[in-house]
Backbone as XML, in Angstrom:
<?xml version="1.0"?>
<chain id="A" units="angstrom">
  <residue number="1" name="MET">
    <atom name="N" x="0.826" y="-1.198" z="0.000"/>
    <atom name="CA" x="0.000" y="0.000" z="0.000"/>
    <atom name="C" x="0.864" y="1.254" z="0.000"/>
  </residue>
  <residue number="2" name="VAL">
    <atom name="N" x="1.904" y="1.278" z="0.791"/>
    <atom name="CA" x="2.795" y="2.427" z="0.873"/>
    <atom name="C" x="3.550" y="2.596" z="-0.442"/>
  </residue>
  <residue number="3" name="LYS">
    <atom name="N" x="3.918" y="1.470" z="-1.077"/>
    <atom name="CA" x="4.642" y="1.548" z="-2.343"/>
    <atom name="C" x="3.779" y="2.197" z="-3.419"/>
  </residue>
  <residue number="4" name="ILE">
    <atom name="N" x="2.511" y="1.860" z="-3.453"/>
    <atom name="CA" x="1.599" y="2.445" z="-4.431"/>
    <atom name="C" x="1.475" y="3.951" z="-4.188"/>
  </residue>
  <residue number="5" name="PHE">
    <atom name="N" x="1.368" y="4.328" z="-2.928"/>
    <atom name="CA" x="1.272" y="5.742" z="-2.583"/>
    <atom name="C" x="2.530" y="6.494" z="-3.011"/>
  </residue>
  <residue number="6" name="LEU">
    <atom name="N" x="3.685" y="5.886" z="-2.803"/>
    <atom name="CA" x="4.953" y="6.523" z="-3.173"/>
    <atom name="C" x="5.114" y="6.629" z="-4.691"/>
  </residue>
  <residue number="7" name="ILE">
    <atom name="N" x="4.451" y="5.769" z="-5.431"/>
    <atom name="CA" x="4.504" y="5.848" z="-6.889"/>
    <atom name="C" x="3.482" y="6.855" z="-7.409"/>
  </residue>
  <residue number="8" name="VAL">
    <atom name="N" x="2.309" y="6.876" z="-6.839"/>
    <atom name="CA" x="1.235" y="7.751" z="-7.312"/>
    <atom name="C" x="1.502" y="9.213" z="-6.941"/>
  </residue>
  <residue number="9" name="LEU">
    <atom name="N" x="2.052" y="9.467" z="-5.787"/>
    <atom name="CA" x="2.275" y="10.836" z="-5.331"/>
    <atom name="C" x="3.171" y="11.638" z="-6.281"/>
  </residue>
  <residue number="10" name="PRO">
    <atom name="N" x="4.342" y="11.132" z="-6.690"/>
    <atom name="CA" x="5.153" y="11.916" z="-7.642"/>
    <atom name="C" x="4.465" y="12.125" z="-8.996"/>
  </residue>
  <residue number="11" name="ILE">
    <atom name="N" x="3.683" y="11.152" z="-9.423"/>
    <atom name="CA" x="2.960" y="11.297" z="-10.685"/>
    <atom name="C" x="1.956" y="12.447" z="-10.582"/>
  </residue>
  <residue number="12" name="LEU">
    <atom name="N" x="1.269" y="12.547" z="-9.454"/>
    <atom name="CA" x="0.322" y="13.643" z="-9.258"/>
    <atom name="C" x="1.032" y="14.998" z="-9.246"/>
  </residue>
  <residue number="13" name="PHE">
    <atom name="N" x="2.202" y="15.055" z="-8.621"/>
    <atom name="CA" x="2.964" y="16.310" z="-8.618"/>
    <atom name="C" x="3.375" y="16.712" z="-10.029"/>
  </residue>
  <residue number="14" name="ILE">
    <atom name="N" x="3.802" y="15.749" z="-10.829"/>
    <atom name="CA" x="4.222" y="16.038" z="-12.203"/>
    <atom name="C" x="3.041" y="16.535" z="-13.027"/>
  </residue>
  <residue number="15" name="ILE">
    <atom name="N" x="1.914" y="15.884" z="-12.880"/>
    <atom name="CA" x="0.718" y="16.292" z="-13.631"/>
    <atom name="C" x="0.278" y="17.690" z="-13.195"/>
  </residue>
  <residue number="16" name="GLY">
    <atom name="N" x="0.294" y="17.947" z="-11.915"/>
    <atom name="CA" x="-0.112" y="19.255" z="-11.402"/>
    <atom name="C" x="0.797" y="20.366" z="-11.876"/>
  </residue>
  <residue number="17" name="CYS">
    <atom name="N" x="2.074" y="20.132" z="-11.910"/>
    <atom name="CA" x="3.025" y="21.160" z="-12.346"/>
    <atom name="C" x="2.982" y="21.363" z="-13.849"/>
  </residue>
  <residue number="18" name="SER">
    <atom name="N" x="2.743" y="20.324" z="-14.606"/>
    <atom name="CA" x="2.753" y="20.461" z="-16.060"/>
    <atom name="C" x="1.611" y="21.345" z="-16.545"/>
  </residue>
  <residue number="19" name="ASP">
    <atom name="N" x="0.472" y="21.343" z="-15.888"/>
    <atom name="CA" x="-0.648" y="22.184" z="-16.291"/>
    <atom name="C" x="-0.290" y="23.663" z="-16.166"/>
  </residue>
  <residue number="20" name="GLU">
    <atom name="N" x="0.371" y="24.051" z="-15.100"/>
    <atom name="CA" x="0.749" y="25.442" z="-14.904"/>
    <atom name="C" x="1.760" y="25.879" z="-15.948"/>
  </residue>
  <residue number="21" name="GLN">
    <atom name="N" x="2.691" y="25.030" z="-16.300"/>
    <atom name="CA" x="3.696" y="25.380" z="-17.296"/>
    <atom name="C" x="3.042" y="25.568" z="-18.660"/>
  </residue>
  <residue number="22" name="ASP">
    <atom name="N" x="2.081" y="24.738" z="-18.999"/>
    <atom name="CA" x="1.387" y="24.874" z="-20.279"/>
    <atom name="C" x="0.653" y="26.210" z="-20.352"/>
  </residue>
  <residue number="23" name="LYS">
    <atom name="N" x="0.016" y="26.611" z="-19.274"/>
    <atom name="CA" x="-0.708" y="27.879" z="-19.256"/>
    <atom name="C" x="0.244" y="29.048" z="-19.423"/>
  </residue>
  <residue number="24" name="VAL">
    <atom name="N" x="1.399" y="28.987" z="-18.780"/>
    <atom name="CA" x="2.379" y="30.067" z="-18.887"/>
    <atom name="C" x="2.911" y="30.147" z="-20.311"/>
  </residue>
  <residue number="25" name="GLU">
    <atom name="N" x="3.256" y="29.004" z="-20.902"/>
    <atom name="CA" x="3.770" y="29.004" z="-22.262"/>
    <atom name="C" x="2.705" y="29.494" z="-23.240"/>
  </residue>
  <residue number="26" name="GLU">
    <atom name="N" x="1.480" y="29.088" z="-23.036"/>
    <atom name="CA" x="0.396" y="29.517" z="-23.908"/>
    <atom name="C" x="0.203" y="31.024" z="-23.791"/>
  </residue>
  <residue number="27" name="HIS">
    <atom name="N" x="0.247" y="31.535" z="-22.588"/>
    <atom name="CA" x="0.073" y="32.971" z="-22.373"/>
    <atom name="C" x="1.196" y="33.754" z="-23.044"/>
  </residue>
  <residue number="28" name="VAL">
    <atom name="N" x="2.431" y="33.305" z="-22.907"/>
    <atom name="CA" x="3.562" y="33.981" z="-23.535"/>
    <atom name="C" x="3.406" y="33.945" z="-25.043"/>
  </residue>
  <residue number="29" name="TRP">
    <atom name="N" x="2.986" y="32.833" z="-25.572"/>
    <atom name="CA" x="2.805" y="32.710" z="-27.016"/>
    <atom name="C" x="1.731" y="33.669" z="-27.503"/>
  </residue>
  <residue number="30" name="LYS">
    <atom name="N" x="0.629" y="33.757" z="-26.779"/>
    <atom name="CA" x="-0.448" y="34.663" z="-27.178"/>
    <atom name="C" x="0.021" y="36.107" z="-27.137"/>
  </residue>
  <residue number="31" name="GLU">
    <atom name="N" x="0.802" y="36.440" z="-26.154"/>
    <atom name="CA" x="1.310" y="37.809" z="-26.034"/>
    <atom name="C" x="2.221" y="38.146" z="-27.209"/>
  </residue>
  <residue number="32" name="GLN">
    <atom name="N" x="3.073" y="37.205" z="-27.588"/>
    <atom name="CA" x="3.985" y="37.444" z="-28.704"/>
    <atom name="C" x="3.231" y="37.578" z="-30.021"/>
  </residue>
  <residue number="33" name="THR">
    <atom name="N" x="2.275" y="36.720" z="-30.260"/>
    <atom name="CA" x="1.515" y="36.815" z="-31.507"/>
    <atom name="C" x="0.669" y="38.083" z="-31.522"/>
  </residue>
  <residue number="34" name="GLY">
    <atom name="N" x="0.194" y="38.496" z="-30.361"/>
    <atom name="CA" x="-0.562" y="39.748" z="-30.278"/>
    <atom name="C" x="0.299" y="40.942" z="-30.650"/>
  </residue>
  <residue number="35" name="MET">
    <atom name="N" x="1.538" y="40.931" z="-30.197"/>
    <atom name="CA" x="2.453" y="42.020" z="-30.529"/>
    <atom name="C" x="2.780" y="42.024" z="-32.023"/>
  </residue>
  <residue number="36" name="ILE">
    <atom name="N" x="2.911" y="40.850" z="-32.602"/>
    <atom name="CA" x="3.183" y="40.759" z="-34.043"/>
    <atom name="C" x="1.999" y="41.323" z="-34.829"/>
  </residue>
  <residue number="37" name="GLU">
    <atom name="N" x="0.792" y="40.990" z="-34.413"/>
    <atom name="CA" x="-0.399" y="41.505" z="-35.090"/>
    <atom name="C" x="-0.487" y="43.026" z="-34.973"/>
  </residue>
  <residue number="38" name="LYS">
    <atom name="N" x="-0.163" y="43.554" z="-33.794"/>
    <atom name="CA" x="-0.177" y="45.005" z="-33.619"/>
    <atom name="C" x="0.854" y="45.658" z="-34.535"/>
  </residue>
  <residue number="39" name="ALA">
    <atom name="N" x="2.021" y="45.046" z="-34.643"/>
    <atom name="CA" x="3.073" y="45.590" z="-35.506"/>
    <atom name="C" x="2.628" y="45.575" z="-36.967"/>
  </residue>
  <residue number="40" name="LYS">
    <atom name="N" x="1.947" y="44.525" z="-37.378"/>
    <atom name="CA" x="1.438" y="44.463" z="-38.751"/>
    <atom name="C" x="0.403" y="45.550" z="-38.995"/>
  </residue>
  <residue number="41" name="ASP">
    <atom name="N" x="-0.453" y="45.797" z="-38.004"/>
    <atom name="CA" x="-1.459" y="46.850" z="-38.140"/>
    <atom name="C" x="-0.802" y="48.221" z="-38.272"/>
  </residue>
  <residue number="42" name="VAL">
    <atom name="N" x="0.208" y="48.467" z="-37.470"/>
    <atom name="CA" x="0.926" y="49.744" z="-37.535"/>
    <atom name="C" x="1.629" y="49.885" z="-38.877"/>
  </residue>
  <residue number="43" name="GLU">
    <atom name="N" x="2.232" y="48.803" z="-39.350"/>
    <atom name="CA" x="2.910" y="48.834" z="-40.644"/>
    <atom name="C" x="1.920" y="49.174" z="-41.766"/>
  </residue>
  <residue number="44" name="LYS">
    <atom name="N" x="0.752" y="48.562" z="-41.721"/>
    <atom name="CA" x="-0.271" y="48.831" z="-42.734"/>
    <atom name="C" x="-0.711" y="50.289" z="-42.673"/>
  </residue>
  <residue number="45" name="MET">
    <atom name="N" x="-0.897" y="50.793" z="-41.464"/>
    <atom name="CA" x="-1.309" y="52.175" z="-41.301"/>
    <atom name="C" x="-0.239" y="53.124" z="-41.861"/>
  </residue>
  <residue number="46" name="LEU">
    <atom name="N" x="1.021" y="52.848" z="-41.597"/>
    <atom name="CA" x="2.101" y="53.688" z="-42.115"/>
    <atom name="C" x="2.191" y="53.609" z="-43.634"/>
  </residue>
  <residue number="47" name="ASN">
    <atom name="N" x="2.024" y="52.421" z="-44.176"/>
    <atom name="CA" x="2.043" y="52.269" z="-45.639"/>
    <atom name="C" x="0.889" y="53.020" z="-46.291"/>
  </residue>
  <residue number="48" name="ASP">
    <atom name="N" x="-0.287" y="52.953" z="-45.693"/>
    <atom name="CA" x="-1.443" y="53.683" z="-46.227"/>
    <atom name="C" x="-1.192" y="55.186" z="-46.189"/>
  </residue>
  <residue number="49" name="ALA">
    <atom name="N" x="-0.633" y="55.677" z="-45.095"/>
    <atom name="CA" x="-0.346" y="57.107" z="-44.983"/>
    <atom name="C" x="0.700" y="57.527" z="-46.010"/>
  </residue>
  <residue number="50" name="ALA">
    <atom name="N" x="1.700" y="56.694" z="-46.232"/>
    <atom name="CA" x="2.728" y="57.003" z="-47.225"/>
    <atom name="C" x="2.137" y="57.025" z="-48.625"/>
  </residue>
  <residue number="51" name="GLN">
    <atom name="N" x="1.221" y="56.112" z="-48.934"/>
    <atom name="CA" x="0.572" y="56.095" z="-50.242"/>
    <atom name="C" x="-0.284" y="57.348" z="-50.447"/>
  </residue>
  <residue number="52" name="GLN">
    <atom name="N" x="-1.005" y="57.742" z="-49.419"/>
    <atom name="CA" x="-1.829" y="58.943" z="-49.524"/>
    <atom name="C" x="-0.961" y="60.176" z="-49.736"/>
  </residue>
  <residue number="53" name="GLN">
    <atom name="N" x="0.132" y="60.236" z="-49.028"/>
    <atom name="CA" x="1.036" y="61.361" z="-49.184"/>
    <atom name="C" x="1.639" y="61.377" z="-50.590"/>
  </residue>
  <residue number="54" name="GLN">
    <atom name="N" x="1.995" y="60.207" z="-51.106"/>
    <atom name="CA" x="2.547" y="60.118" z="-52.455"/>
    <atom name="C" x="1.520" y="60.573" z="-53.489"/>
  </residue>
  <residue number="55" name="LYS">
    <atom name="N" x="0.258" y="60.175" z="-53.319"/>
    <atom name="CA" x="-0.797" y="60.609" z="-54.234"/>
    <atom name="C" x="-0.983" y="62.117" z="-54.179"/>
  </residue>
  <residue number="56" name="LEU">
    <atom name="N" x="-0.928" y="62.676" z="-52.974"/>
    <atom name="CA" x="-1.075" y="64.120" z="-52.813"/>
    <atom name="C" x="0.061" y="64.865" z="-53.516"/>
  </residue>
  <residue number="57" name="ILE">
    <atom name="N" x="1.262" y="64.360" z="-53.378"/>
    <atom name="CA" x="2.423" y="64.981" z="-54.056"/>
    <atom name="C" x="2.274" y="64.902" z="-55.564"/>
  </residue>
  <residue number="58" name="GLU">
    <atom name="N" x="1.831" y="63.755" z="-56.056"/>
    <atom name="CA" x="1.637" y="63.596" z="-57.497"/>
    <atom name="C" x="0.573" y="64.550" z="-58.029"/>
  </residue>
  <residue number="59" name="GLN">
    <atom name="N" x="-0.504" y="64.744" z="-57.267"/>
    <atom name="CA" x="-1.579" y="65.649" z="-57.680"/>
    <atom name="C" x="-1.097" y="67.094" z="-57.701"/>
  </residue>
  <residue number="60" name="GLN">
    <atom name="N" x="-0.258" y="67.452" z="-56.755"/>
    <atom name="CA" x="0.229" y="68.829" z="-56.682"/>
    <atom name="C" x="1.242" y="69.132" z="-57.786"/>
  </residue>
  <residue number="61" name="THR">
    <atom name="N" x="1.966" y="68.118" z="-58.238"/>
    <atom name="CA" x="2.972" y="68.352" z="-59.263"/>
    <atom name="C" x="2.383" y="68.347" z="-60.671"/>
  </residue>
  <residue number="62" name="GLN">
    <atom name="N" x="1.162" y="67.926" z="-60.838"/>
    <atom name="CA" x="0.571" y="67.878" z="-62.182"/>
    <atom name="C" x="-0.037" y="69.177" z="-62.575"/>
  </residue>
</chain>
């Protein structure tokens, strides 16, 4: 009976700790992908502004 307890107890600790690590890794991953998406949005906004400015310059030079 004691041997079974000594085998089951470490397994429970491993399972309990692995869940927390998965949540932390998932959270870090979501944060990184969120930052990448924000950077893409900013890049698009800057490109759109540059295109509008280029069109304005072209209109003024004609």
